[in-house]
N, C-alpha and C positions, 0 to 999 in steps of 0.2 A: 503493500500499500504505499510513498514518498515516498505510500506504504508500498506509496509511492513508491513516487518514488523512486537503477538496480542492475548493475553491470561489468565493470572490470574489476575484477576482485585485486583491487591496488591495497598494499601495506604503506602506511606512513613512513617515511624515512625514520631509521632508528628504531622502530618497533621491530620485536620479537615475538614472535609466537610464545604464548605463556606456556609454564612448564605444565605436563599431564601427571595427573596422580595415576599411575598404573597398577594399582590395587584397587579395586572397585569395591565397594561394601558387600561382603557376604564372599569374595573370592579369596582362598586363602594363601596366595603365592603368586609374584608376579610374572609374567611372560619370560619363559626359558628357565623357570625353576620346575622342578618335580612336585605336583598337586599331590597331597594326601587324598586317600581312597575317599570317596565320596563327596569330593569337592566339584563344583560346576563352573564351567567358564561364562564368560557375560555373553547375554542374550545372544542368539546369530551366530555363533562360533562352535557349532557343533562337527564333531569330526563324522566321514562318510558311513563311519559303522554305527551312528545313534550315541556313541558317548561322547561325554562333554570334556573340553579339554581347552587349556588357555591357549592361543594361538602359540605357536614354538615350542610349547611344552611335548613332552615323550607320552604316547597314548598308554593306556593302560595295558598292562602285559596279556598277550594274547589276542591283541587288537592290531591289524594289518596298517602300519604306515600307508595315509594316501599318496595314490602316485601324483606326480607331476613332471612336465616335459622337461630334458636335461637342461642345467643352469639354472632353473627358476624354482622358486619357492612356493610349498604348497599355499591355494588360496581357500580360506577358511569358508565353510557356506555362509551363507548371508551378506556377504561381504559386497557392498554396493557396487554398481557398474562404475566405471571412469565417469568422471566430474559430478559424481553423485555422493554426497556423503551419508554414514549411518544416520537413521533417524534417532533422535535425543535420547531416547529409553533406550537404545542398544549401544550405548558409547559409554567407554569408561569416562569417569569424573574428570572434568578439567577444571583448571583454576578460573573462577569467572564465569563459568557457564552454568546455569539454574534451569532444570528440566520441569520444576515442578512449581504450583502457587506456593505449596509450603515452603520449598526451598527458596522462595523469593520474600517471602516472609521472615523468614530467619536470617536472609541476608541482610534486609533491612534493619532488623532488630538489633543484628552483631555491630552494624556500624558504629553506633552511641555516638553519632553526630548529630547536632539539633538544625543542619543546614536543610535547605529545600529540596524535594524530589522533582526530578525531570524525566519525561520518557519520550523514545524515539521510536516509534513504530513502524517494522520494514517487514517484508517476505522474504529476505535474505537476498543472496548475490550480492553484496553490499559491494559500492564503488565509491569514490571520491564526493558523489551528490551527498551519499549517507554518512561519510565521514563531517562533511561539513554542517548537516544536522546536528551531530553528535559530538562535535567542538563547541557550536552554538549552545548546546544544552549546557554543556560543562562552563562556557563563560558566565551563563546567566545564572547557575546555581551556586559558582565558585566552587574552591576546593574541598568544603565541607560537605557539598552538596552530595545528592545520590543521583546518578544517571542510569537509568534500565533503557536497554536496547533490546525490544522485544523483535524475534525472529519466527514467524509463524506465517506458512504459506496457506491461507484461509480457504478452505474449497467451496465455502458459501458463495464467495463474488467469483467464482468461474463457472461460466456458464457451458451448455453442450457445444462440445466441439472446440472449446477454448486450450490453451495449453497449459492446464492442472499439473499433467504429466510430466508434460517438457519443461516445466518451468524451473531454472536452475537451482539444485540445493548445495551449496557450496561452506557448511557449517564451519568447518576448521578456517577456512580464510576468512569469513565473517567475525569469528571470535577474534582473530588477531587484529583485524582492520579497526574493529568496535573498541577491545580494550587499549590499543593505541591510540585512537582519536579522542578519548577520555571516558569512557564507559567505566561504570561501578561493576556493572554485572550485565551477561546476555541471558535473558530471559527467554529459551526456546521450548516452549511446550509442546507436545505430542497434541493430535487431532483429537484423540481419546482424553488428553488434561483439560482440552480447551471446550471441548464439547462431550462429557463423558455419559450423557445419555444418548448419543446420536445426534442427529441434527437437532437444533431447535426448538420447541412447540411456539414458543414465543419470539418475534423479531422484532426490531426496528424498522419501521417503513419509512423510505425516505421522502415521500410525499410528491407531489409535482414537480420539483425541481430536480428529483432523482430520476425523471422520465425524461428528461432533457437532452441531448447530446448524448455523451457519454452514455447514460442512461436509456435512450431510445437503442442505441446501437448494440449494449448489452445489457438486456432486462434483468432485472433483481440484481445485478451486480452491486447497486449503492446499499439497497436492504441487507446485503449479505456484510457489505464494508462497513456499515455502521453499527449492526449486530457483533462483529468482532470488535470495533472500535470499542463500542460501550463496554463490553467485557473485559478488555484489556483496561480502560481506564479505571474501572473497579477492581481489577487484581492489584495494579502497580501503584494505584494512590497517588497520582502528582499533584505537584502544584503546577506545573507547565508541562504542556505536551508539545511537540514542535514537530511541524509537517512541510514538506516541501510544496512550494509554489507550482512546480511543475503538474501537479494533480492539481488545478485550480478547483476544479468542479469538485472533488472530494473534499479539498479544504473548505470551500464553502459550506458543504452538507454539515461537516464534523460542526463548524460554528454555529451551525442553526442549530446543530441536535444540542448541544453543550449550553446554547442559551435558553432553547425550547424546554429541555429537561432539566434545567439549574443542576448542572453537573459543576462541581468545584474546582474548576480548572482553568486556566488560562491558556488559551491557544495562540501559539505563536508560527507564522508562515515564513518560511525561510526561501530567498531569491532561488530559482533553477542555476543551477551549475550547469556548465557546458564545456565540450570539448574546443580546442583551440578552433577548429572548424566551424563551430556553432552550432552542431549537433547537441540536443539537449541529452545529458547523461542519464541511460536507462539500463536496466539489466537485459531488456530485450535486444538491445544494440548487439550482441553478440551474437545473433542469430544471422545478422547481417552478412552477405558476401561483399566484397570489394566493391562491385558494380552496384550492388541494392545500396552500400551505403553512400555511394556519390548520389543517387538518385533520392535519397533521405534528407540530403540536405537540403533539399528544396522545401522541407517543412519549415525551418528557421529562416531560411532565406525570404519565405513568402511573411514571415512575423515582421522581421525586420524592413521588409519593403512597405508594411502598412505602416510600421510606426516610422519612417522615414516620411511618408506622405503625410502623416499628421502633425510633423515637426514642421514641414513645409507650409502646409496650413493654416499652422498658427501663428507663424512667422507672417504670414499676409492678414492674419485678423490683427495681430499687433499692429501693422504698418497701417490697415485700417482704421483702427481704432485711434491712430495718432494723429490721423487728418484732421486740419482746423476745424473741420464741420462734423468731424464723426464720421464712422464706417455708414451710418443710415445716409447721409448725403454726400457720400462720395461722388455718386453720379453728377450732382447738382455743381457740386467741386469744379469735377472734370469740365461741364458744359461751359462754365464760366471761365477757368482757364482758357478751354480752346477759343473763346470770344476775343479774349483779349492776346490771342497770338502765340501764346505758350503751348504749342502743340506737344511737344515731347514732355512737359508736365501734366498736361493732361493724358496723355496715352498712360502714363504712368498711374495716373489717377483711375482711370478706368480699368488698367488690368487688375491694380489692388481690390477695385471694388467687385468686378466681375469673381476674382479667384475667391474672394470671403465669401461671396453668395454661393459658390459651387463646392466648397468644401463642407466636410461631414463625414460622417461614419461611412455612406456610400462609397466615397473616394477612396477611404482608408482599405474596406474590402475588396475593391475593385484592383488596386495596387496588389493586394497580396493573391486574389485570384489570378492575376495575370502571370505571377511566377508558379502557381500551382498547374496551370493549363500548359506551360511550357514543358513543365516535368512529366504530366501525362503522356507526352509524346517519346521521352527519352526511352532507354532500354537498359534495363528494364524499366518498365513505367510506374508511375505512381498512381494508384486509384484513391481519390478523393473519398473521404467520408462524410465529413463535413468541414465546412469554413464558416465559423460565427463569430460576430462581435458582439458581444452581451455585458449586461450589468452584473455585476459581481454578487450583488444582494441575491440573485433570484435565478442567475441563468437565462434571462428572457433576451431577444434580440434588442438593441438599441436603436431608438429612431435615429434620423439622418441628423435631426438638429439637436443632438444628445450633447449635454455638456455634465462632465463629471466623471467618475471611474469608468473604466471598460476594462473587459479580456477579449484580447482578440486570440482566438482557441483553434487549433486545426487537429486533425484527425485523419490518418491516411493510412493504407497499406503498401508494403512495397515488396513482391514476393510473398511468403506466406508470414511474415510480420508486420504487426498492428502496431503503429506508432502514433504517439499524441504530444503537443506540444502548445504552449500558449505564451502570451507575455502581457503585462499589465500596461493601460493606456491612462492617461488623463486629456480628456476634451475641455477646453476652455483653461480659466487662471488655474495655479497649481493652487493645490488644497493641503492645510497643516497637516491633516491625517488623511490614510488612505484605507479603505476597508479589504483591498485585495493585499495588502502587505500588514506587517507589524502584529499586534497580538489584538485579540477579543477575549473577552471573559464573559 
């Protein structure tokens, strides 16, 4: 989810992997030592004969050793496929990793510090965008604070045919990145831990805002997202919850839920982190081939084109307002200048007046769409899902004469990968506070 928010498993410079405790509770000997009779291995590490043993430990007498290709080590049954980590319930204990709600409560109680609590909710496959959120959380709560990073791939927010099974699971790298960026613990529960009775019978409903844009493309997605966010807010009990602006509709819905249902938490939006070429960081970027990535850059280019068009028209608006008779009478001033023979000044006044009248949300949309239309002709092509310029309060389209905050949002598919992006915009004079960024309580 910024739960957003998910891509290159980067490790901050100087960060090292946390030490593992290789003797899980209930196991009698570390890997490589002979285990007393009757002891069992961590879940998922059974020998082919059906007896349990630590990986690397001798098999009980009379049990044939598993065969392996020459030069290779035996692979325990239950070992995840390459690129897919073990589930939290099946792994040895690691410093900083908490797989249960009870363990999370114990970790919070043990810290003994009076500082504030913050949470950063993710679906794993962490990248620099997530690290930015974690660093922001640490900065907000200080050294005495408690920062929880949740890693949970929530099945409720994946629809039929979506990439739940394909979604990358890289918990070892996630743990290293999170702790290196300032997390106190990583809460990585199993599905059974979050939904112990199966799929919940009572869920949070996103309402009309959840049926627009992403909600229209992914029915039920936001209901599932809000349900798990509500559960994780209860389980982590934070003072602050930080989310990425990249998932702008998600952020707006979380703010609405917190406000409408009186959650005692401050919601903080953090600016989107981008690659050097402008592509917004996402865990799904890893699915893109080199050619698909080139085409995908059209998403950010379209947003930037819309922003540049808005900046140009706001500059013209300012010039029009600065005319002696004001923007509304710019045409009359141009006629007066023309009668006086000041043709050059008259032409300038006409241009400013006309540009000010033609400016608006429609011009911003048109500038962005022109970039996307070109990308649709590329190879491989971009398939547009939506381009929208919306009010951040309810994600309805803004009128052409809109003044105030707006979000320019785009979703498209390149190959088999669906990507989203957005940027906040401001129509009219600057405002001291912006609902699209910053904090809401």
